[in-house]
C-alpha positions as CSV (number, residue, x, y, z in Angstrom):
1,M,8.1,0.6,36.5
2,A,9.3,-0.6,33.2
3,F,8.7,1.3,30.0
4,F,8.6,0.0,26.4
5,L,8.9,1.5,23.0
6,A,7.3,0.2,19.8
7,L,8.0,1.4,16.2
8,D,6.1,0.5,13.0
9,I,8.2,1.7,10.0
10,G,6.4,2.1,6.7
11,G,7.6,3.4,3.4
12,T,6.2,6.9,3.9
13,K,5.6,7.1,7.7
14,T,6.7,5.7,11.0
15,D,4.4,5.2,14.1
16,Y,5.8,5.2,17.6
17,V,4.2,4.1,20.9
18,L,5.6,4.6,24.4
19,A,3.9,2.3,26.9
20,D,4.3,0.9,30.4
21,E,3.3,-2.7,31.5
22,T,-0.4,-2.0,31.0
23,H,-1.1,1.3,29.2
24,E,-0.2,3.2,26.1
25,L,1.3,6.5,27.3
26,A,1.9,8.4,24.1
27,R,1.8,7.9,20.3
28,V,3.4,10.0,17.6
29,R,3.9,9.7,13.8
30,T,6.7,11.1,11.6
31,G,8.0,10.6,8.1
32,T,9.7,7.3,7.4
33,I,13.0,6.3,8.9
34,K,13.4,3.3,6.5
35,R,16.7,3.9,4.8
36,M,15.6,2.3,1.5
37,R,13.1,5.1,1.2
38,T,14.9,8.1,2.6
39,D,18.5,9.4,3.2
40,A,20.3,9.1,6.5
41,Q,19.9,12.8,7.4
42,T,16.2,12.8,7.0
43,A,15.7,9.5,8.8
44,T,17.8,10.7,11.7
45,A,15.8,14.0,11.9
46,N,12.5,12.0,11.9
47,L,13.6,9.6,14.6
48,E,14.9,12.4,16.8
49,E,11.7,14.4,16.3
50,A,9.6,11.4,17.5
51,L,11.8,10.6,20.5
52,A,11.7,14.3,21.6
53,A,7.9,14.4,21.3
54,L,7.5,11.2,23.3
55,C,9.7,12.6,26.1
56,L,7.9,15.9,26.1
57,R,4.5,14.3,26.3
58,T,5.3,11.8,29.0
59,G,8.4,13.1,30.9
60,I,10.0,9.7,30.4
61,S,13.6,9.6,29.2
62,M,14.7,7.3,26.4
63,H,17.4,6.0,28.9
64,A,14.5,4.5,31.0
65,I,13.3,2.2,28.2
66,T,13.5,-1.5,29.1
67,R,12.9,-2.9,25.6
68,T,12.2,-1.6,22.1
69,C,10.5,-3.5,19.3
70,V,10.9,-2.3,15.8
71,G,8.8,-3.7,12.9
72,T,9.9,-2.8,9.4
73,A,9.7,-4.0,5.9
74,G,13.2,-4.9,4.5
75,E,14.3,-6.4,7.8
76,T,16.8,-8.6,5.9
77,V,18.4,-5.6,4.1
78,P,21.7,-4.5,5.7
79,L,21.1,-0.8,4.7
80,V,17.9,-0.9,6.7
81,T,18.9,-3.0,9.7
82,D,22.4,-1.6,10.2
83,W,21.2,1.9,10.3
84,L,18.3,1.1,12.6
85,R,20.5,-0.8,15.1
86,E,23.1,2.1,15.3
87,A,20.5,4.9,15.4
88,I,18.3,3.3,18.0
89,T,20.9,1.8,20.4
90,T,22.8,5.1,20.6
91,R,19.6,7.0,21.5
92,I,17.5,4.5,23.5
93,S,18.5,2.2,26.4
94,G,17.5,-1.4,26.8
95,E,17.1,-4.5,24.6
96,L,16.3,-4.0,20.9
97,I,14.1,-6.5,19.0
98,L,14.1,-5.9,15.2
99,I,11.6,-7.9,13.1
100,G,9.5,-7.7,10.0
101,D,6.4,-5.6,9.7
102,V,4.5,-8.8,8.8
103,E,5.4,-10.3,12.2
104,I,4.3,-7.4,14.3
105,A,1.0,-7.4,12.4
106,L,0.6,-11.1,13.1
107,D,1.3,-10.4,16.8
108,A,-1.3,-7.7,16.8
109,A,-3.9,-10.3,15.9
110,F,-2.6,-13.5,17.5
111,Q,0.1,-12.5,20.1
112,G,2.7,-15.0,19.1
113,G,0.1,-17.7,18.1
114,T,-0.8,-19.3,14.8
115,G,-3.0,-17.5,12.3
116,V,-3.2,-15.8,8.9
117,L,-3.1,-12.1,8.2
118,A,-4.1,-10.5,4.9
119,M,-2.7,-7.0,4.5
120,A,-3.8,-4.6,1.8
121,G,-3.1,-0.9,1.6
122,T,-1.0,0.8,-1.2
123,G,0.5,-2.7,-1.6
124,S,-0.5,-6.1,-0.3
125,N,0.8,-9.3,1.3
126,V,-0.5,-12.4,3.1
127,A,1.3,-14.1,6.0
128,G,0.7,-17.0,8.2
129,R,2.5,-18.4,11.3
130,M,2.9,-22.1,12.1
131,I,2.8,-23.4,15.7
132,D,6.6,-23.5,15.8
133,G,6.8,-19.8,14.8
134,T,7.8,-20.4,11.2
135,L,6.3,-17.7,8.8
136,V,4.6,-18.6,5.6
137,T,3.9,-15.8,3.0
138,A,2.4,-15.3,-0.4
139,G,2.4,-12.2,-2.5
140,G,4.2,-9.1,-1.4
141,W,6.4,-9.0,-4.5
142,G,5.7,-5.3,-5.3
143,P,3.4,-3.5,-7.8
144,A,5.0,-4.9,-10.9
145,L,4.8,-8.5,-9.8
146,A,1.9,-8.9,-7.3
147,D,0.1,-6.6,-4.8
148,Q,-3.3,-8.3,-5.4
149,G,-6.1,-6.4,-3.8
150,S,-4.0,-3.3,-3.1
151,G,-4.8,0.3,-3.8
152,H,-2.2,0.3,-6.6
153,R,-3.8,-2.6,-8.3
154,I,-7.3,-1.3,-7.9
155,G,-6.4,2.0,-9.5
156,Q,-4.4,0.5,-12.3
157,E,-6.9,-2.3,-13.1
158,A,-9.8,0.1,-13.0
159,L,-8.1,2.1,-15.8
160,R,-7.4,-1.0,-17.8
161,A,-11.0,-2.2,-17.4
162,A,-12.4,1.2,-18.3
163,F,-10.4,1.4,-21.5
164,L,-11.4,-2.2,-22.4
165,A,-15.0,-1.2,-21.8
166,K,-14.5,1.7,-24.2
167,D,-13.1,-0.6,-26.9
168,E,-16.0,-3.0,-26.4
169,G,-18.7,-0.3,-26.4
170,R,-19.7,-1.0,-22.8
171,S,-20.9,1.8,-20.5
172,T,-18.9,3.0,-17.5
173,L,-18.4,6.4,-15.8
174,L,-14.8,5.5,-14.8
175,L,-13.0,7.4,-17.5
176,D,-14.9,10.7,-16.9
177,A,-14.5,10.3,-13.2
178,V,-10.7,9.8,-13.5
179,L,-10.4,12.7,-15.8
180,D,-12.1,14.9,-13.2
181,F,-10.1,13.4,-10.3
182,W,-6.7,14.0,-12.0
183,Q,-7.9,17.3,-13.6
184,L,-7.1,16.2,-17.1
185,A,-8.9,17.7,-20.2
186,S,-9.0,14.7,-22.5
187,L,-8.5,11.0,-22.9
188,D,-5.3,11.6,-24.8
189,L,-3.9,13.4,-21.8
190,L,-5.1,10.6,-19.5
191,V,-3.3,8.0,-21.7
192,E,-0.1,10.1,-21.6
193,F,-0.3,10.6,-17.8
194,A,-1.1,7.0,-17.0
195,N,1.9,5.8,-19.1
196,S,4.3,8.4,-17.8
197,H,7.6,7.6,-16.0
198,P,7.7,7.7,-13.1
199,A,4.1,6.4,-13.0
200,P,1.4,8.3,-11.2
201,D,0.0,7.1,-7.8
202,F,-2.7,4.7,-9.1
203,S,-3.7,3.9,-5.5
204,R,-5.3,7.4,-5.2
205,L,-7.9,6.3,-7.7
206,T,-9.3,3.8,-5.2
207,E,-11.8,6.3,-3.8
208,V,-13.1,7.0,-7.3
209,V,-13.5,3.3,-8.0
210,L,-15.3,2.7,-4.7
211,R,-17.6,5.6,-5.2
212,L,-18.7,4.5,-8.6
213,A,-19.1,0.9,-7.5
214,N,-21.4,2.1,-4.7
215,E,-23.4,4.0,-7.3
216,G,-23.8,0.9,-9.4
217,D,-21.1,1.1,-12.1
218,Q,-20.6,-2.5,-13.2
219,V,-17.1,-2.1,-14.4
220,A,-15.9,-0.5,-11.1
221,S,-17.8,-3.2,-9.1
222,A,-16.1,-6.0,-11.1
223,V,-12.6,-4.6,-10.5
224,L,-13.1,-4.5,-6.7
225,R,-14.6,-8.0,-6.7
226,K,-11.8,-9.4,-8.7
227,E,-9.1,-7.8,-6.6
228,G,-10.7,-9.3,-3.5
229,E,-10.8,-12.7,-5.1
230,D,-7.2,-12.5,-6.2
231,L,-6.1,-11.6,-2.7
232,A,-8.3,-14.4,-1.4
233,W,-6.3,-16.9,-3.6
234,L,-3.1,-15.9,-1.7
235,V,-4.9,-16.4,1.6
236,R,-6.0,-19.9,0.5
237,L,-2.5,-20.8,-0.5
238,V,-1.1,-19.8,2.9
239,I,-3.9,-21.7,4.8
240,R,-3.2,-24.8,2.7
241,R,0.5,-24.6,3.5
242,L,-0.3,-24.2,7.3
243,Q,-2.6,-27.2,7.1
244,L,-0.1,-29.3,5.3
245,A,2.4,-28.5,8.0
246,S,-0.1,-29.5,10.7
247,S,-0.9,-32.7,8.8
248,A,2.8,-33.6,8.7
249,A,2.9,-33.0,12.5
250,G,0.1,-35.5,12.9
251,S,-2.9,-33.2,13.2
252,N,-6.1,-33.4,11.2
253,P,-5.9,-30.4,8.8
254,Q,-9.7,-29.9,9.0
255,D,-9.3,-29.3,12.8
256,T,-6.5,-26.8,12.4
257,T,-7.9,-24.2,10.0
258,P,-6.2,-21.0,11.3
259,S,-8.1,-17.8,12.1
260,L,-7.9,-15.0,9.6
261,A,-7.3,-11.3,10.4
262,F,-7.0,-8.2,8.3
263,T,-5.0,-5.0,8.3
264,G,-4.5,-2.1,6.0
265,S,-6.7,0.7,4.6
266,I,-8.2,-1.3,1.8
267,L,-9.5,-4.1,4.0
268,E,-10.7,-1.5,6.5
269,K,-12.4,0.9,4.2
270,V,-13.1,-0.8,0.8
271,Q,-15.9,-3.2,1.8
272,P,-16.4,-4.8,-1.6
273,V,-12.8,-6.0,-1.6
274,R,-13.2,-7.4,1.9
275,N,-16.5,-9.0,1.1
276,A,-15.2,-10.7,-2.1
277,L,-12.1,-11.9,-0.2
278,I,-14.2,-13.5,2.6
279,A,-16.6,-15.1,0.2
280,A,-13.8,-16.6,-1.9
281,V,-12.0,-18.0,1.2
282,Q,-15.2,-19.4,2.7
283,K,-15.8,-21.4,-0.5
284,E,-12.9,-23.6,0.4
285,F,-12.7,-23.1,4.2
286,F,-16.3,-22.6,5.1
287,A,-15.8,-22.8,8.9
288,I,-12.9,-20.4,9.1
289,H,-13.0,-17.8,11.9
290,I,-12.5,-14.3,10.7
291,L,-11.6,-11.5,13.2
292,D,-13.8,-8.4,13.1
293,G,-12.4,-5.1,11.8
294,V,-8.6,-4.6,11.2
295,V,-5.7,-5.0,13.5
296,D,-3.2,-2.1,14.3
297,P,0.3,-3.5,13.6
298,I,2.0,-1.3,16.2
299,A,-0.1,-3.1,18.8
300,G,1.9,-6.2,18.0
301,A,5.1,-4.3,18.4
302,V,4.0,-3.1,21.8
303,W,3.0,-6.7,22.8
304,R,6.5,-8.0,21.7
305,A,8.3,-5.1,23.5
306,R,6.5,-5.9,26.7
307,T,6.9,-9.7,26.5
308,G,10.0,-10.3,24.5
309,G,7.8,-12.3,22.1
310,R,6.8,-14.9,24.7
311,A,3.1,-15.8,24.4
């Protein structure tokens, strides 16, 4: 029997799945092993902790692995890829496939086929895949430059909208709610904290914004709606580029609208953002097929480990 290992490496955590040809056998999570986010000693300790846990739970040696697929952001950065290749090949037998986290997420939804994926968690990105496997992306430039629809943007834009509402004399409960959430005693302290360096984790405010929006706060609702619409704009850009490529290949663009899938905590749990995104996309692409729920990116890494990426 063949055994396969899949890794999904994020900025703060790494997920691991050990599987055979048909079943997931064990799953563990550790801190990140991405070298842009942690030192080599910590990354090594996290990797070895995970491999030991998988062996303990299944009784399967890492020398029995047929193929490993690793999905990671920064797959073009030598610091990331060189360390991963050395660390994995010295501990795990078999073939190694090292690709981007965007691609394993696309595989989770479309298993090597065409489609568009919107990702929104702490950050955000949109990616599509053409019929020849070429990737098309929009966004993903980080919190200072993009991250539309992300937790970071929701928190930051909610604060900006709340202070503008204060200046304009409009009512919102956002400022009081944020003061309570961050346990700050005054607006002056909030201003100081929000402008501090390093900046606070604005994404943690998403739960506050969502709660107030659900309670009818118009400022909070408008922030979530706009973030969904801003992320939808990126989705529409990617769909247009995929359709343009299809047209160049001789297909009717209206017959080749790709399906749309979602992943990430915002698109899973913050329904107003998801709803606004869908509505904005359907204004231009009214017949688009949208997959239910969210996809689990590591499922794409498992699929690729099993198949070698052959649909």
